N, C-alpha and C positions, 0 to 999 in steps of 0.2 A: 508466403512465398518461399522458394527454395533457399534464398539468401538468409531470411530470418530464421529458418529452421537450422541451417548450418551454423549461423552465429550463435543461436541458442545452445546447441550442443557444445560448442567450444566454450561459451561463457559459463555453462553450468559447472565446469571444472574450476573456475575461478571463484574466489571468496569475496564477499562484500567487505570492504575495508571499513573498520570502525575508526572514525576520524575525529575523536573528541579533542584532539590537539588543536583543532581549528575553532573551537568554541571560545568566544571572547570571555565569558564569565566562567573561568576554570573552577570557581568555588561552587558552581551549580551543576556539576557534571552528574549524569545518571550513568550507572555502570552498564557495561555491555550486556550482562545477563538479564537485567531488568528490561533493557531496550528490546532484546530478542523475545522476552516474555510478552511484552506489549505487542510486538509484531505478530506473535503467534495467537494471542487471545483477543486483542481489541476487535470489536464488532465492526468498526468503520474507521475510515481515514479520509483525508482530503487530498484528491489528486489535483495538482496544479500544473497547468500547461500554457503554452503560448496560444493565444487566440489567433485565428486565421487572419483577422483584420488588424492585428497588432494588439499590444497589451496582454494582459493575463486573463486566465479563466481557471477558476478552482471550483471543484464540486465534491461534496461529501458522498461517500459510497461504501458499500460493503466490499470486502476483499478477503482473500485467503492467501496465506504465505505457504510456499512449497517446502519450507524448512531449509532451503539453501540460499538462493539469492533472487528469487522471483516472487511476485504476487500475481494473482489472477483476479480480474474484475469482470463481472457480467454486465451487459447493457444491451440496448436495442442495436440492430445492425446499421442504423443511421441516426444522425443527430449531431449536435454541436461537438460532443466529445470526439466522435469519429472524425469529423471535419478538422478539428484542431490537431489531433494526433496524426492525421494524414499529412497535414501541413508541416508539423515538427514533432518528432517523437521524443524529444528531450523533456523530461518531466521531473517534478519533485513530488513527494508523498509525505504527508504529515499525519502522525498518529498522536492523539492526546490521551493520556492515561488519567490518573487521579487528578482531580481539581477540587479546590475549595476556596471560596471567597473568604477573605479576612478583612471585612470592612473597617473594623476598628483600627487596623494598621494600614489601611489604604493600599492593600496588596492582595495577592492570592497565592495559593500553593498550586503547583502543577507538575506534571511529568509530560515530556514530549519527545518524540523521535522524528527526525527529518531524514528522508532518504532521497538520493538522486540517482536517476538512471534513464533508461530508454524504453519506450512503450512499443509493442509490436502488435499488429493486427494480422488477420488472415492466417490464423494457426491451423494446423492439420485437424481433421475431425477427431483423431485419437487424442491429441493434446487438449482440444476443446472439451471433449467428453470427460477426460480425466480432471480438468479444472472444475467442471460443473459438479462432479462427484465430490471433490475436495470442498467446494462451497457448501454443498448439502451437509457433509460431515461436520463442518465447522458451525454452520448457522442453524441447522435443524437435525442434530444427530439422532434424535428419536424417530425421525421420519425417513430414514435411508431407503427403505423399500418403496415408499410412495415417491420419494425423491427420484429414484431411478426411472419410474414411470413418467414423472413430470419432465425429467431431462429429455427423454425420447420424444415426448409430446411437443415440447417447446424448442427442440434443438435447432430447427431451421429459422426460428424467430429471435435467436440470441446470438450476440457477438461476444467473444471473450477477448479481453485485452490482457496481454502478459507484459509486466514491467520487470525488466532485469535491472537490478541495482548494482552500482559500482561502490558506493560509499554511503555511510550514514553517521549521524551524530545523535546524541541524546542528552537531554538537559532536564533539570528539575529545580524547583524551589520549595524548600520546607521552611515554614515559619516557626521560629522558636517562641513559645509562649512568653518568655521573659524579654523578648525584643521590644523596643519601644518605637 
């Protein structure tokens, strides 16, 4: 819609706020650089949204970050995600990096990034095509030429969701071998 495109252009100038001051366990902070690296390289994340019937709905999916403050997600043009986002566009997105179970210490190591923002549907054809190319570049970089053909062939059967983020936090736990 015209509103979402205008809002997108305005918001692209604003930066996502790194808000690690809100993390309860300040001893487990993950630095901003590593958080942005995970946002750039992680193959998947979990999109959490409000279910139209109430409650929550989270789904793991592939995504690509635009390097600024938005991610793009591809999906079918109808289904539960679309219904949920049409009902309420406020979402969170979680990326999990390195994990390792440490059963002898009854714990695990992990890295995670949680972002908060708003999802938009009904993008322009140009933005949708650009997002699909970014997805191919990230997820199948050796297949760019075939990817362009695939994009055109499947274009009418794909919806692209853009999520603009306002803030994010990042956390990790490392297990020291000498800890008991």
